[in-house]
C-alpha positions in Angstrom: -25.0 7.4 18.4 -23.8 10.0 16.1 -20.1 9.6 16.6 -18.9 13.0 15.3 -21.1 15.0 17.6 -20.2 12.4 20.4 -16.5 13.2 20.1 -17.1 16.9 20.0 -18.6 16.5 22.9 -16.2 15.0 24.5 -13.2 16.4 23.0 -11.6 18.6 25.9 -8.1 18.4 24.6 -6.2 19.7 27.1 -2.7 20.8 25.1 -0.7 21.7 28.2 -1.1 18.1 29.1 0.6 16.9 25.8 3.0 19.5 25.8 4.4 18.7 29.5 4.5 15.1 28.2 6.4 15.4 24.9 7.9 18.8 25.2 6.8 21.7 23.0 9.2 20.7 20.3 6.9 17.5 19.8 3.4 19.5 19.8 1.6 21.3 17.2 -1.9 22.8 16.9 -1.4 26.0 14.6 -3.3 26.1 11.1 -0.4 25.2 8.8 0.7 22.3 10.6 -3.0 20.9 11.4 -3.7 20.7 7.6 -0.4 19.6 6.7 -1.2 16.6 8.4 -4.6 16.3 7.6 -3.7 14.7 4.2 -2.4 11.6 2.6 -2.1 11.2 -1.1 -6.0 10.1 -1.6 -7.6 12.4 -4.0 -7.3 15.7 -2.6 -9.1 14.8 1.0 -7.9 17.0 3.9 -9.2 16.1 7.8 -6.5 18.2 9.9 -6.6 16.7 13.6 -7.1 19.1 16.5 -3.7 18.7 17.7 -0.4 17.1 16.5 1.9 14.8 18.6 5.0 13.3 17.6 6.0 10.7 20.7 9.4 9.4 20.9 9.2 6.0 22.8 6.4 3.3 23.7 6.0 4.8 27.0 4.7 8.2 25.8 2.5 6.3 22.7 0.9 4.4 25.9 0.6 7.3 28.2 -1.1 9.2 25.2 -3.3 6.5 24.5 -4.3 6.1 27.9 -5.0 9.3 28.4 -7.3 9.6 25.4 -8.9 6.5 26.2 -9.9 7.8 29.3 -11.0 10.7 27.5 -12.3 9.4 24.8 -10.3 11.7 22.2 -10.1 10.2 18.5 -6.6 9.4 17.8 -5.1 8.6 14.0 -1.8 7.2 13.9 0.4 9.5 11.0 3.0 7.9 9.2 4.5 9.1 6.2 0.9 9.6 4.6 2.2 8.3 1.3 -1.4 6.3 1.5 -4.2 5.9 -0.9 -7.1 4.6 0.8 -7.9 7.6 3.2 -6.1 5.3 6.5 -4.3 8.4 7.8 -7.1 10.9 7.5 -8.0 12.4 11.1 -12.0 12.3 9.8 -13.0 13.1 13.4 -10.3 15.7 14.5 -8.6 15.0 17.5 -5.1 13.9 18.1 -2.6 13.1 14.9 -0.1 10.9 16.5 2.8 10.8 14.3 5.2 8.3 14.8 7.9 10.0 12.9 10.4 10.2 15.6 10.3 6.6 16.3 12.4 6.0 13.3 15.5 4.1 14.8 16.8 0.1 13.7 17.3 -1.1 16.8 19.2 -4.2 16.1 20.1 -6.0 12.4 20.6 -9.9 14.1 22.7 -11.3 11.3 22.6 -14.8 13.0 18.8 -15.5 12.9 18.4 -13.1 9.6 15.8 -10.4 11.5 15.7 -6.8 11.9 14.0 -4.7 14.9 12.7 -1.5 14.0 10.7 1.1 15.0 7.9 2.2 12.9 9.3 5.5 11.9 12.1 3.9 9.8 11.6 4.7 5.9 11.7 1.6 4.1 14.3 2.0 1.6 17.0 3.3 4.8 15.7 0.0 6.2 16.9 -2.1 2.5 19.6 0.0 2.3 21.1 -0.5 5.9 20.6 -4.6 5.9 21.8 -4.8 2.2 25.4 -3.4 3.6 25.2 -6.7 5.9 24.0 -8.9 2.5 20.5 -9.1 3.5 17.2 -8.1 2.3 13.7 -7.1 3.1 12.1 -7.9 -0.1 8.7 -5.3 0.4 8.9 -2.4 -1.9 6.2 -0.4 -2.4 6.3 2.6 -5.2 6.7 5.2 -2.1 9.9 3.0 -0.4 11.6 6.2 -0.5 9.5 7.7 1.8 7.0 5.8 3.2 6.9 3.9 6.9 7.7 0.4 8.0 5.2 1.2 10.4 2.6 2.9 7.4 3.4 -1.2 5.4 2.7 -3.3 8.4 -0.5 -0.9 8.9 -1.3 -1.8 5.2 0.2 -4.8 4.5 1.9 -3.1 1.9 3.5 -4.9 -1.3 5.2 -4.1 -4.3 6.4 -5.2 -7.8 9.0 -7.8 -5.9 5.5 -9.3 -4.1 5.0 -11.8 -7.0 8.2 -13.7 -5.6 8.9 -13.0 -2.0 5.3 -12.5 -0.6 3.7 -8.8 0.8 4.7 -7.2 4.3 2.6 -9.5 6.3 5.3 -12.3 4.9 8.0 -10.7 6.6 6.5 -9.6 10.1 7.2 -12.0 12.7 6.3 -9.9 15.9 5.2 -6.7 16.7 4.8 -4.4 19.9 1.7 -3.3 19.8 -0.2 0.1 22.0 -3.7 -1.3 22.4 -6.2 1.8 22.9 -6.7 2.1 26.7 -2.3 2.5 26.8 -1.6 -1.2 27.5 1.4 -2.7 26.2 1.9 -5.8 24.4 3.7 -8.1 22.4 1.7 -10.4 19.5 3.7 -13.3 19.3 7.6 -14.2 19.4 10.5 -13.6 17.4 10.2 -17.4 15.6 9.5 -18.3 12.1 6.7 -21.0 13.4 4.8 -19.8 16.1 1.0 -22.5 17.1 0.6 -20.4 20.1 -2.8 -19.5 20.5 -4.5 -16.9 17.8 -2.3 -15.1 15.4 -2.5 -11.7 16.9 0.5 -10.6 15.0 -0.9 -10.9 11.5 -4.6 -9.7 12.8 -2.7 -6.3 13.2 -0.9 -6.3 10.0 -3.2 -5.3 7.7 -5.7 -3.4 10.4 -4.9 0.0 9.1 -4.4 1.7 12.7 -8.0 0.8 13.8 -6.8 -1.8 16.7 -4.0 -0.4 18.2 -0.5 0.9 17.4 2.5 -0.7 16.4 5.8 0.8 18.2 8.2 -2.0 17.2 8.4 -4.7 14.4 10.4 -8.0 14.4 10.7 -8.7 10.3 12.5 -11.3 8.4 15.4 -11.1 6.4 16.9 -12.8 3.2 19.9 -13.3 1.7 20.5 -10.4 -0.8 20.4 -11.7 -4.5 23.8 -10.9 -6.2 22.5 -10.5 -9.9 19.0 -9.5 -11.6 18.1 -9.1 -15.3 15.5 -6.5 -16.4 13.4 -6.7 -19.7 10.6 -4.2 -20.8 8.6 -6.2 -23.2 5.9 -4.2 -25.4 2.5 -5.8 -27.0 0.0 -4.7 -29.4 -2.5 -5.6 -27.4 -3.2 -5.1 -23.9 -5.3 -8.3 -23.5 -2.9 -10.0 -24.9 0.0 -8.8 -22.4 -2.2 -9.5 -19.5 -2.8 -12.9 -21.3 1.1 -13.8 -21.0 1.0 -13.0 -17.8 -0.1 -16.5 -16.6 1.9 -18.0 -19.0 4.9 -17.1 -18.0 4.5 -18.8 -14.7 2.6 -21.9 -16.5 6.4 -22.1 -18.1 7.5 -22.9 -14.7 9.4 -19.3 -14.3 8.9 -17.2 -11.5 10.1 -13.4 -11.9 11.0 -11.5 -8.9 8.7 -8.6 -10.8 5.9 -9.0 -13.5 4.5 -4.8 -14.1 1.9 -4.1 -16.5 1.8 -0.7 -17.9 -0.9 0.4 -20.5 0.4 2.9 -23.0 -1.2 6.0 -21.4 0.4 5.1 -18.3 3.7 5.0 -20.3 3.0 8.6 -22.2 1.9 10.6 -19.2 5.2 9.5 -16.7 7.7 9.8 -19.9 6.3 13.8 -19.9 6.4 13.7 -16.4 9.7 12.4 -15.5 11.3 13.3 -18.8 12.4 9.9 -19.8 13.7 9.0 -23.4 12.0 6.0 -24.5 10.9 5.1 -28.2 7.6 3.8 -28.1 6.3 2.5 -31.7 2.7 4.2 -32.4 1.3 0.1 -32.3 2.2 -0.4 -28.7 -0.8 -0.7 -26.2 0.9 -1.8 -23.4 4.0 -2.7 -21.2 5.4 -5.5 -19.0 8.2 -4.7 -17.1 10.0 -8.1 -16.2 12.6 -9.0 -13.7 14.5 -12.0 -12.2 16.9 -12.1 -9.8 18.9 -14.7 -7.7 22.7 -15.7 -7.7 23.9 -17.6 -10.8 23.6 -14.9 -13.8 23.6 -18.2 -16.4 20.5 -19.1 -15.0 18.9 -16.0 -15.0 19.7 -15.7 -18.5 18.2 -18.9 -19.3 14.7 -17.6 -17.4 15.1 -14.7 -19.6 15.3 -16.8 -23.0 12.4 -19.0 -21.6 10.2 -15.7 -20.8 10.8 -14.3 -24.1 9.6 -17.7 -25.7 6.6 -17.2 -24.2 5.8 -13.8 -24.9 6.3 -14.2 -28.9 2.9 -16.0 -28.6 1.2 -13.3 -27.4 1.6 -10.3 -30.1 5.0 -9.3 -28.1 7.2 -7.0 -30.2 11.0 -6.2 -29.7 11.8 -6.7 -26.2 14.7 -4.2 -24.3 17.0 -5.6 -22.3 18.6 -3.3 -19.6 22.4 -3.3 -20.3 23.5 -1.7 -17.1 22.2 -0.2 -13.7 21.3 3.4 -14.9 18.8 1.5 -17.5 17.7 -0.4 -14.7 17.3 2.7 -12.4 15.4 4.7 -15.4 13.1 1.6 -16.2 12.1 1.3 -12.3 11.3 5.4 -12.1 9.0 5.1 -15.4 7.2 2.2 -13.3 7.0 3.4 -9.8 6.2 7.3 -11.2 3.2 6.4 -13.2 0.5 7.3 -9.9 2.5 10.8 -9.6 2.2 11.3 -13.2 -1.3 10.4 -13.6 -2.0 12.5 -10.5 -0.3 15.5 -12.1 -2.8 15.2 -15.2 -6.2 15.3 -14.0 -8.3 15.0 -10.9 -8.6 11.1 -10.6 -9.8 7.9 -8.5 -8.0 5.2 -8.0 -9.2 1.9 -7.2 -6.9 -1.2 -5.9 -8.3 -4.7 -7.3 -6.8 -8.0 -7.3 -8.1 -11.0 -9.0 -6.3 -14.5 -9.4 -3.9 -13.8 -12.2 -5.8 -15.8 -14.9 -8.8 -13.7 -14.8 -6.4 -10.5 -15.3 -7.4 -10.1 -18.7 -11.3 -10.1 -18.0 -10.6 -7.2 -15.3 -9.0 -5.6 -17.5 -11.8 -5.7 -20.5 -14.7 -5.3 -17.9 -12.5 -1.9 -16.8 -12.9 -0.4 -19.9 -16.3 -1.7 -20.6 -17.6 -0.4 -17.5 -15.8 3.4 -18.6 -17.5 3.5 -22.0 -21.2 2.4 -20.1 -20.4 5.5 -17.5 -18.3 7.8 -19.9 -14.9 7.6 -18.1 -11.2 7.1 -19.4 -9.2 5.1 -17.4 -5.4 4.6 -16.7 -4.3 1.1 -16.0 -0.8 -0.5 -14.6 0.0 -2.3 -11.5 1.2 -5.4 -10.2 0.3 -8.3 -13.4 2.0 -11.0 -12.0 -0.2 -10.7 -8.5 -3.4 -10.0 -10.5 -3.2 -6.8 -9.1 -4.3 -3.5 -10.9 -4.4 -0.3 -10.1 -7.2 1.6 -12.0 -6.8 5.3 -12.0 -10.4 6.6 -13.0 -10.1 10.2 -14.8 -12.4 12.8 -14.2 -10.8 14.7 -17.3 -13.8 17.0 -18.8 -16.5 15.0 -17.1 -19.2 16.9 -15.5 -19.2 17.1 -11.6 -22.4 15.8 -11.7 -21.7 13.1 -13.2 -18.3 12.2 -11.3 -20.1 12.5 -7.9 -23.2 10.5 -9.1 -22.5 7.8 -11.5 -18.7 7.1 -10.3 -20.0 5.2 -7.4 -21.8 3.2 -9.3 -19.5 2.6 -11.9 -17.4 1.6 -8.6 -20.1 -0.6 -7.7 -20.4 -2.6 -11.0 -16.7 -3.0 -11.1 -15.7 -4.5 -7.7 -19.4 -6.5 -8.0 -17.3 -8.0 -11.2 -14.0 -8.2 -9.8 -15.6 -10.2 -6.5 -16.9 -12.6 -9.2 -13.8 -13.5 -10.5 -12.6 -14.5 -6.9 -11.1 -11.6 -6.7 -11.2 -8.5 -4.0 -11.7 -4.4 -3.3 -8.0 -4.0 -2.2 -4.7 -5.8 -3.1 -2.3 -3.6 -1.1 -3.5 0.0 -0.3 -6.0 -0.6 2.4 -9.9 0.3 2.8 -9.6 3.0 5.0 -11.9 6.0 4.3 -13.0 5.9 0.5 -13.8 2.4 0.2 -15.2 1.2 3.3 -18.8 2.0 1.8 -18.2 -1.4 -0.8 -17.0 -3.7 2.2 -20.1 -5.2 1.8 -19.6 -6.4 -1.8 -16.5 -8.1 -0.5 -18.2 -9.8 2.7 -21.9 -11.2 3.9 -23.3 -9.8 6.9 -21.6 -13.0 9.1 -18.8 -11.9 7.7 -18.6 -8.2 8.9 -20.4 -8.7 12.2 -17.0 -10.6 13.1 -15.0 -7.5 11.7 -17.1 -5.4 14.0 -16.9 -7.8 17.2 -13.3 -7.8 16.4 -13.2 -4.0 16.2 -14.9 -3.7 19.5 -12.9 -5.9 21.2 -10.0 -4.4 20.8 -11.1 -0.7 21.0 -15.0 -0.3 23.1 -14.8 3.5 23.2 -14.1 3.3 18.9 -11.1 6.2 19.5 -8.8 4.3 17.4 -8.7 5.6 13.6 -12.6 5.8 13.5 -14.1 6.0 10.5 -11.7 3.4 8.8 -12.7 -0.1 7.0 -16.1 -0.6 8.8 -19.1 1.1 6.8 
């Protein structure tokens, strides 16, 4: 069956029905709004929904899904649309279901170190609210100032501090989910341990909105660390910088962040942000390393030990951030790399991840494949996790090379990544743009299981269709 034709045949969207349910202020179908909600941060792709609906409650989401299930209308859950894999693109039109109005922090439980939140809460807003109570929500994707908690759950977002604290899945205890047919379930329990049946909570985390819509989340919190120290270490060799990463951990230290940026990433971002940082001509890459905790003397000792480790890997003079303003400047430099690259050229971003000791091999392979196919790449990422963001730059490449040869290069890159014990995505998800490469990571028996899960949850295939599964 051709899904696109089937959806076009069945898509009889009754705009008045949606207006009657959520009100005219929470519905839009004009071209400008549809285009606005038809893209995320993935390249220049645009797939507008036929109507944008903004529910304000779980009940409204349930009623919308029940109606769409009955009429076989595709639904694409929409958050802040900061994703990089096309997960929020309305590939088959239908309803763009925006969760932006469901943006309340419902309760903060200081006794049990938990927070209950709706999906439309901005991640940084949640972090700042719990911090007022001396609590800490650790996952911090680079877009934390604009991305939503619901999108973080859908993509299993990570961020720099995942190396010490874990990714989003490590903080999700329980979820309220609206299923594709409109039924509402809680996936687990508000407990730190739960061995009762299959773990539906973790199945939903990272499912990219293809199995249901999260309408409430119970998240684990931690005590807020009282101190952190930040250092920027330059290297004359990008490969040596990657080699130093696993050496830091082997020395018995677990930083709260360990980020890699090669030279172009730093240079492009300094121009984009007008940041003043003196970088010696022979520097090929930097590691941005943070340690945190509650004893500053212990953290100073950790920094000294890290410095000693880095000396064995051609590290230059290390810069220590002396105050909060310097820390903020260095973190801004790291977090804005993606935007700086995007402002320079058409590009494709891959989100490969390998065991961290294999990171030097991965970086070398990226450059070798680039030479083979004639493309330039700018690499950066969460080195402490072995997670390398590879920005393939179009630059002056002919359109025919970009269109015809680049998929071959990406295939080679993914095959090598898997051969190292890695996989296709560390935190950006598969979404629309990577789904064709899924068989590189999984044999057919695995793919059949994934398709079976999708079929069980979503037999009519209306829930964010066109994502993850080729």
